[in-house]
C-alpha positions as a printed NumPy array, in Angstrom:
array([[  0.   ,   0.   ,   0.   ],
       [  1.538,   3.274,  -1.171],
       [  0.507,   6.78 ,  -0.021],
       [  0.614,   9.899,  -2.198],
       [ -0.801,  13.457,  -2.058],
       [ -2.222,  15.46 ,  -4.965],
       [ -1.632,  19.162,  -4.253],
       [ -4.105,  20.274,  -6.965],
       [ -7.056,  18.226,  -5.745],
       [ -6.159,  18.481,  -2.045],
       [ -6.531,  14.714,  -1.755],
       [ -4.46 ,  12.136,   0.04 ],
       [ -4.761,   8.654,  -1.433],
       [ -3.361,   5.204,  -1.029],
       [ -3.066,   2.488,  -3.682],
       [ -2.788,  -1.265,  -3.236],
       [  0.211,  -3.004,  -4.815],
       [ -0.729,  -6.437,  -6.091],
       [  2.701,  -7.675,  -7.203],
       [  4.218,  -9.88 ,  -4.436],
       [  7.744,  -8.642,  -5.13 ],
       [  6.86 ,  -5.073,  -4.267],
       [  4.544,  -5.787,  -1.347],
       [  7.366,  -6.052,   1.217],
       [  8.896,  -2.786,   0.024],
       [  5.539,  -1.045,   0.246],
       [  4.965,  -2.265,   3.78 ],
       [  8.42 ,  -1.066,   4.816],
       [  7.685,   2.386,   3.455],
       [  4.191,   2.593,   4.914],
       [  5.299,   3.645,   8.396],
       [  7.394,   6.5  ,   7.048],
       [  4.613,   7.52 ,   4.653],
       [  2.073,   7.651,   7.465],
       [  4.22 ,  10.121,   9.395],
       [  4.709,  12.335,   6.381],
       [  1.256,  12.229,   4.805],
       [ -0.378,  14.714,   7.141],
       [  2.6  ,  17.062,   6.879],
       [  2.485,  16.937,   3.053],
       [ -1.248,  17.58 ,   3.061],
       [ -0.825,  20.506,   5.435],
       [  1.947,  22.064,   3.338],
       [ -0.039,  21.73 ,   0.107],
       [ -3.13 ,  23.314,   1.6  ],
       [ -1.192,  26.21 ,   3.131],
       [  0.365,  26.988,  -0.243],
       [ -3.006,  26.993,  -2.035],
       [ -5.178,  28.631,   0.613],
       [ -4.915,  31.64 ,   2.881],
       [ -7.372,  30.264,   5.465],
       [ -6.845,  26.664,   6.509],
       [ -9.692,  26.839,   8.984],
       [-12.42 ,  27.749,   6.472],
       [-10.949,  25.764,   3.559],
       [-12.763,  22.585,   2.556],
       [-10.273,  19.747,   2.765],
       [-10.132,  16.08 ,   1.844],
       [ -8.571,  13.506,   4.174],
       [ -7.888,   9.802,   3.708],
       [ -6.771,   8.19 ,   6.974],
       [ -6.151,   4.517,   6.18 ],
       [ -3.951,   2.628,   8.622],
       [ -2.709,   5.862,  10.202],
       [ -2.253,   5.779,  13.984],
       [ -4.581,   7.966,  16.009],
       [ -1.666,   9.768,  17.655],
       [ -0.041,  10.677,  14.314],
       [ -3.334,  11.895,  12.859],
       [ -4.006,  14.151,  15.848],
       [ -0.433,  15.445,  15.816],
       [ -0.706,  16.328,  12.133],
       [ -4.   ,  18.185,  12.554],
       [ -2.707,  20.063,  15.616],
       [  0.373,  21.145,  13.683],
       [ -1.801,  22.477,  10.835],
       [ -3.488,  24.836,  13.292],
       [ -0.238,  25.734,  15.087],
       [ -1.264,  24.255,  18.426],
       [  0.682,  22.177,  20.922],
       [ -0.815,  18.752,  21.523],
       [ -0.865,  17.108,  24.958],
       [ -2.069,  13.5  ,  24.899],
       [ -3.133,  11.49 ,  27.904],
       [ -1.871,   7.973,  28.448],
       [ -3.62 ,   5.071,  26.749],
       [ -4.482,   6.694,  23.396],
       [ -3.73 ,   4.236,  20.608],
       [ -5.142,   2.314,  17.693],
       [ -5.332,   3.177,  13.995],
       [ -7.82 ,   5.014,  11.801],
       [ -9.736,   4.046,   8.644],
       [-11.531,   7.286,   7.763],
       [-12.23 ,   9.006,   4.446],
       [-13.373,  12.636,   4.598],
       [-14.345,  14.856,   1.651],
       [-15.038,  18.59 ,   1.662],
       [-14.722,  19.117,   5.424],
       [-13.173,  21.851,   7.5  ],
       [-10.331,  21.365,   9.956],
       [-12.737,  21.397,  12.895],
       [-14.969,  18.773,  11.278],
       [-12.019,  16.477,  10.606],
       [-10.826,  16.911,  14.19 ],
       [-14.268,  16.157,  15.612],
       [-14.58 ,  13.082,  13.402],
       [-11.416,  11.544,  14.834],
       [-12.38 ,  12.454,  18.414],
       [-15.832,  10.867,  18.015],
       [-14.432,   7.826,  16.229],
       [-12.107,   7.017,  19.135],
       [-14.572,   8.145,  21.846],
       [-12.177,  10.77 ,  23.144],
       [-12.573,  14.235,  24.635],
       [-10.475,  17.348,  24.25 ],
       [-10.052,  20.784,  25.743],
       [ -8.365,  23.809,  24.191],
       [ -6.398,  26.074,  26.552],
       [ -4.731,  28.889,  24.657],
       [ -2.352,  27.272,  22.196],
       [ -2.585,  23.871,  23.854],
       [ -4.996,  21.027,  23.098],
       [ -5.493,  18.427,  25.816],
       [ -6.784,  15.078,  24.518],
       [ -7.804,  12.08 ,  26.604],
       [-10.678,   9.866,  27.561],
       [-13.854,  11.316,  29.055],
       [-12.829,  10.156,  32.53 ],
       [ -9.318,  11.602,  32.237],
       [-10.564,  15.019,  31.123],
       [-13.258,  15.018,  33.801],
       [-10.721,  14.238,  36.508],
       [ -8.398,  16.97 ,  35.269],
       [-11.245,  19.489,  35.191],
       [-12.157,  18.662,  38.786],
       [ -8.547,  19.116,  39.86 ],
       [ -8.397,  22.513,  38.161],
       [-11.621,  23.606,  39.844],
       [-10.415,  22.483,  43.274],
       [ -7.109,  24.275,  42.776],
       [ -8.908,  27.431,  41.651],
       [-11.158,  27.369,  44.713],
       [ -8.151,  26.848,  46.952],
       [ -6.313,  29.819,  45.45 ],
       [ -9.39 ,  32.047,  45.646],
       [-10.202,  31.078,  49.216],
       [ -6.634,  31.367,  50.472],
       [ -5.443,  34.685,  51.825],
       [ -1.728,  35.303,  52.286],
       [ -2.553,  37.638,  55.117],
       [ -4.021,  34.687,  57.039],
       [ -0.758,  32.743,  56.988],
       [  0.743,  32.441,  60.481],
       [  3.627,  34.773,  61.206],
       [  6.9  ,  33.204,  62.264],
       [  9.475,  34.074,  64.874],
       [ 13.177,  33.222,  64.823],
       [ 14.354,  32.697,  68.395],
       [ 18.066,  32.715,  69.192],
       [ 19.188,  31.594,  72.626],
       [ 22.597,  32.095,  74.211],
       [ 23.129,  30.014,  77.323],
       [ 26.032,  31.376,  79.354],
       [ 27.689,  30.385,  82.612],
       [ 29.307,  33.513,  84.057],
       [ 30.521,  34.946,  87.335],
       [ 27.797,  36.389,  89.495],
       [ 28.54 ,  40.077,  88.805],
       [ 28.785,  39.695,  85.042],
       [ 25.097,  40.339,  84.379],
       [ 25.149,  43.555,  86.417],
       [ 28.278,  44.827,  84.682],
       [ 26.868,  43.868,  81.286],
       [ 23.683,  45.798,  81.962],
       [ 25.658,  48.874,  83.   ],
       [ 27.77 ,  48.814,  79.838],
       [ 24.907,  48.288,  77.417],
       [ 22.636,  50.808,  79.102],
       [ 25.408,  53.418,  78.932],
       [ 26.002,  52.763,  75.228],
       [ 22.303,  52.717,  74.576],
       [ 21.825,  56.023,  76.389],
       [ 24.484,  57.694,  74.257],
       [ 22.563,  56.888,  71.079],
       [ 20.364,  59.573,  69.582],
       [ 17.702,  57.081,  68.624],
       [ 14.815,  56.695,  71.013],
       [ 14.404,  53.344,  72.739],
       [ 11.25 ,  51.791,  74.118],
       [ 11.825,  50.187,  77.514],
       [  9.665,  47.067,  77.519],
       [  9.078,  45.732,  80.977],
       [  9.647,  41.999,  81.381],
       [  6.61 ,  40.687,  83.172],
       [  4.49 ,  37.592,  83.529],
       [  0.886,  37.218,  82.534],
       [ -0.246,  38.088,  86.054],
       [  1.307,  41.563,  85.726],
       [  4.104,  41.017,  88.252],
       [  7.739,  41.19 ,  87.319],
       [  9.195,  37.789,  86.582],
       [ 11.529,  36.697,  89.356],
       [ 14.054,  35.222,  86.93 ],
       [ 14.194,  38.234,  84.615],
       [ 17.291,  40.394,  84.924],
       [ 16.628,  42.915,  82.175],
       [ 15.601,  43.767,  78.642],
       [ 17.889,  45.057,  75.896],
       [ 16.626,  47.075,  72.928],
       [ 17.593,  46.392,  69.323],
       [ 20.648,  48.666,  69.335],
       [ 21.992,  47.308,  72.624],
       [ 21.322,  43.728,  71.546],
       [ 23.616,  44.242,  68.559],
       [ 26.543,  44.746,  70.977],
       [ 25.71 ,  41.68 ,  73.035],
       [ 27.855,  39.256,  71.053],
       [ 30.895,  41.515,  71.49 ],
       [ 30.472,  41.545,  75.255],
       [ 29.981,  37.777,  75.398],
       [ 33.128,  37.219,  73.355],
       [ 35.03 ,  39.455,  75.763],
       [ 33.58 ,  37.434,  78.643],
       [ 35.177,  34.246,  77.347],
       [ 38.453,  35.996,  76.498],
       [ 38.787,  37.305,  80.065],
       [ 37.96 ,  33.924,  81.577],
       [ 34.887,  35.22 ,  83.392],
       [ 32.543,  32.672,  81.854],
       [ 31.727,  30.632,  78.789],
       [ 28.97 ,  30.306,  76.216],
       [ 27.599,  26.822,  76.812],
       [ 25.296,  26.694,  73.804],
       [ 23.808,  28.92 ,  71.113],
       [ 20.692,  27.143,  69.766],
       [ 18.294,  28.685,  67.256],
       [ 14.761,  27.63 ,  66.506],
       [ 11.949,  29.026,  64.336],
       [  8.332,  28.779,  65.421],
       [  5.011,  29.984,  64.066],
       [  2.813,  32.3  ,  66.089],
       [  1.299,  30.496,  69.096],
       [  3.133,  27.288,  68.17 ],
       [  5.473,  25.469,  70.518],
       [  8.99 ,  24.661,  69.305],
       [ 11.518,  22.332,  70.899],
       [ 15.25 ,  21.825,  70.442],
       [ 17.123,  19.237,  72.495],
       [ 20.682,  17.938,  72.615],
       [ 22.494,  15.713,  75.065],
       [ 23.059,  12.125,  76.093],
       [ 21.327,   9.26 ,  77.9  ],
       [ 22.942,   7.764,  80.986],
       [ 22.377,   4.148,  82.07 ],
       [ 21.333,   3.223,  85.6  ],
       [ 20.169,   0.064,  87.322],
       [ 16.706,  -0.354,  88.747],
       [ 14.875,  -3.184,  90.437],
       [ 12.935,  -5.577,  88.217],
       [ 11.395,  -7.644,  91.024],
       [ 12.431, -10.887,  92.727],
       [ 15.945,  -9.57 ,  93.277],
       [ 16.62 ,  -8.932,  89.603],
       [ 17.817,  -5.648,  88.156],
       [ 17.447,  -4.01 ,  84.801],
       [ 19.217,  -1.19 ,  83.013],
       [ 17.292,   1.951,  82.157],
       [ 18.35 ,   5.305,  80.752],
       [ 17.888,   8.9  ,  81.865],
       [ 18.449,  11.957,  79.738],
       [ 21.072,  14.568,  80.529],
       [ 20.19 ,  17.156,  77.936],
       [ 20.233,  20.801,  77.072],
       [ 16.591,  21.445,  76.223],
       [ 14.943,  24.626,  74.939],
       [ 11.175,  24.722,  74.617],
       [  9.586,  28.013,  73.616],
       [  6.202,  29.225,  72.43 ],
       [  6.035,  32.753,  70.941],
       [  2.881,  34.865,  70.808],
       [  2.95 ,  37.972,  68.614],
       [  1.178,  41.037,  69.978],
       [ -0.38 ,  43.899,  68.008],
       [  2.459,  46.304,  68.812],
       [  5.008,  43.811,  67.375],
       [  6.041,  42.803,  70.866],
       [  6.529,  39.087,  71.409],
       [  5.409,  37.15 ,  74.462],
       [  7.689,  34.162,  75.081],
       [  6.64 ,  31.11 ,  77.059],
       [ 10.055,  29.629,  77.873],
       [ 11.037,  26.314,  79.431],
       [ 14.794,  25.589,  79.572],
       [ 16.62 ,  22.613,  81.07 ],
       [ 20.39 ,  22.318,  81.373],
       [ 21.404,  18.953,  82.737],
       [ 24.944,  17.712,  83.309],
       [ 26.542,  14.498,  84.485],
       [ 27.141,  14.485,  88.24 ],
       [ 28.843,  12.097,  90.642],
       [ 29.012,   8.406,  89.964],
       [ 27.067,   6.174,  92.34 ],
       [ 26.513,   2.438,  92.618],
       [ 23.286,   2.741,  90.648],
       [ 24.814,   4.988,  87.996],
       [ 25.674,   8.612,  87.401],
       [ 23.792,  11.383,  89.117],
       [ 22.346,  14.17 ,  86.985],
       [ 22.774,  17.808,  87.97 ],
       [ 19.715,  19.706,  86.747],
       [ 19.147,  23.388,  86.123],
       [ 15.615,  24.313,  85.145],
       [ 14.118,  27.676,  84.237],
       [ 10.51 ,  28.301,  83.226],
       [  8.929,  31.714,  82.772],
       [  6.96 ,  34.056,  80.509],
       [  8.45 ,  37.334,  79.324],
       [  7.633,  40.01 ,  76.779],
       [ 10.206,  41.632,  74.497],
       [ 10.165,  43.632,  71.282],
       [ 11.151,  42.061,  67.972],
       [ 14.941,  42.152,  67.703],
       [ 15.401,  42.89 ,  71.394],
       [ 16.973,  40.583,  73.943],
       [ 15.682,  39.437,  77.306],
       [ 18.17 ,  38.24 ,  79.936],
       [ 17.019,  35.466,  82.248],
       [ 18.959,  34.308,  85.271],
       [ 18.707,  33.479,  88.938],
       [ 20.242,  29.992,  88.907],
       [ 23.486,  30.02 ,  90.913],
       [ 26.085,  27.357,  91.532],
       [ 28.839,  27.434,  94.14 ],
       [ 32.102,  25.549,  93.807],
       [ 34.723,  25.331,  96.541],
       [ 38.317,  24.491,  95.701],
       [ 41.313,  23.79 ,  97.902],
       [ 44.833,  23.581,  96.47 ],
       [ 48.036,  22.635,  98.262],
       [ 51.579,  23.27 ,  97.056],
       [ 54.403,  21.55 ,  98.977],
       [ 57.967,  20.234,  98.791],
       [ 57.943,  16.434,  98.925],
       [ 59.132,  14.76 , 102.162],
       [ 60.214,  17.999, 103.814],
       [ 56.655,  19.306, 104.017],
       [ 55.711,  16.25 , 106.102],
       [ 58.111,  17.06 , 108.931],
       [ 56.101,  17.944, 112.045],
       [ 55.922,  21.651, 112.836],
       [ 58.698,  22.589, 110.389],
       [ 56.783,  21.1  , 107.462],
       [ 54.315,  23.992, 107.444],
       [ 57.122,  26.252, 106.326],
       [ 57.538,  24.245, 103.108],
       [ 53.943,  24.038, 101.936],
       [ 51.172,  26.422, 101.002],
       [ 47.415,  25.979, 100.99 ],
       [ 44.959,  28.028,  98.942],
       [ 41.177,  27.959,  99.162],
       [ 38.835,  29.491,  96.639],
       [ 35.097,  29.765,  96.392],
       [ 33.475,  30.518,  93.05 ],
       [ 29.857,  31.372,  92.464],
       [ 28.575,  31.212,  88.903],
       [ 25.215,  32.121,  87.463],
       [ 23.361,  30.538,  84.564],
       [ 22.273,  33.307,  82.183],
       [ 19.955,  32.832,  79.218],
       [ 19.806,  35.503,  76.511],
       [ 16.738,  35.188,  74.263],
       [ 16.436,  37.255,  71.067],
       [ 13.153,  36.81 ,  69.152],
       [ 12.835,  38.328,  65.671],
       [  9.768,  38.455,  63.445],
       [ 10.331,  36.728,  60.099],
       [  8.39 ,  37.664,  56.938],
       [  5.688,  39.296,  58.966],
       [  3.136,  41.583,  57.323],
       [  2.741,  45.1  ,  58.568],
       [  0.446,  45.252,  61.534],
       [ -2.975,  46.627,  60.878]])
C-alpha cells in the first residue's frame, strides 16, 4: 500500500500493490509515509489557501495511527498537543469537503475521546481523564481564591545564648549596654519583662533594645576571652505564632533499677540541654515568650549509675522584635582547695608547714539565658 498526495485536488490517497515482489517494500515504506502524509497535506493546503480553517479539505486516513493523525492536525493549526496515556489504535476514515474542525471532531468521536483547548494547547484524553483533570483545576482554583496570604501564620526566629558567668557579670553587662544605649540619639522603648499576672518575673534580669542587643555578642566574646565565663550553647529555633517549638541535645545515661524478685534491669535517663519556647505575637510587634529551659549535666558516679545535675528555668516574658531578654537566677557554688608543697620535707612535724602552702577558693557562677526573638516575613500590623 503506497501513499501519495495530490496538491491540486487536495486529496491524500493510497493504492494497493498487487505484485508480491513489491509488497514487502511497500509495507516497509508505509510507516514512514504515514508520518509524512499529514505534513504533506498541510503544506499543500497552506500553499493553495490563505485560510486553513475555512478551507474545505479532503482527508484519507487509512492505517494511520490515532496519535499521528491528531499530531498532524494540531500542527496544521499551530497548536501544541498534549495527549493522555492510553491513546492508541489506527484510523480508517475518508473525509471529503470538510473543514479542519470537522475532521478533528470526526477523529475524536471515532475514538470516543474528549479534548479541551487552553490557549495554544490542546489536551486530549478519555472522558474520565478530562473530567478528573477538570475537577482538579476547579479544586485548585477554589483553593487559590479562598486562600489569603494575610491569614498565613507569622513566624518568629528565636536565638538563645546560654552562658555560665561569674555572678557580677550580668550587672556589669547591663551597666555597659545601658550606657552605650543612652548615648545613642535614637529613642528606645523600655519594655518591661513581666508575667501574665502583671508582676515582674523573678528570673528576669533585664531587657535590651535592638541597638543594645547588637553589641551583646561583642560583650559575650570578651567574657570568654577574660575567663569570666563561657557560652555553653547557642541554639536557634523558628516557630510559628502560638506554636510550641523544641530543640534538644544531650546524652542518655544508664542506671540500674529493680525488676522484682531480686533482679535488676538497666534503664536510661536523659542529661540534655533542652529549649522549649512558644512565641505569641502582639499587636504592637512585641513578642510574648513562654520559655522552658533545662540544662542537665553528668554528676557524681554512684553504685546505681551517674547522678544528673539539673538546672531548670521556666517563665513568661515580653520583648520587642529584635530585642533581647536576659534570664537568670540559677546560681552554683564551687569550693576548691589547692596545696603546694615540697615532697618529704613538708611532712616534717611543725617545720613542714614552712615548706607548703594551701589556697582555698570559692566561686559562684550564674546561669544566664539571653533570648532574642525576631519576626520573620511578617506583614505590617494593621
